[in-house]
C-alpha positions, 0 to 999 in steps of 0.5 A: 524874316530873311529869305533862308528862314522863309525857305526853311518855313516852306521846307518844312512838311508838317506845316501842311495836311495833305487832302486828296482831291478826290475826296471832292472830285469823285461823286462817290465821296460827295455825300461825305462831310467836310468834317469827315474829310477833315478828319481823314486829313488829319489821320492820313497825316498821323500815319505818314508821320508814323511810318517816317518815324517808325518805332522812335515813338 
């Protein structure tokens, strides 16, 4: 893999999910299951993609 290919791979924001640290640090979310946190992460990602794409899809 060349450096350019690596840079393109790392700059592709679709490779990573965003997960707010608050879900792990705030005691209010202490009883929330890991599965629920993962579902939140996936839904957040879909919402952000929908905002980026607008009505294109």
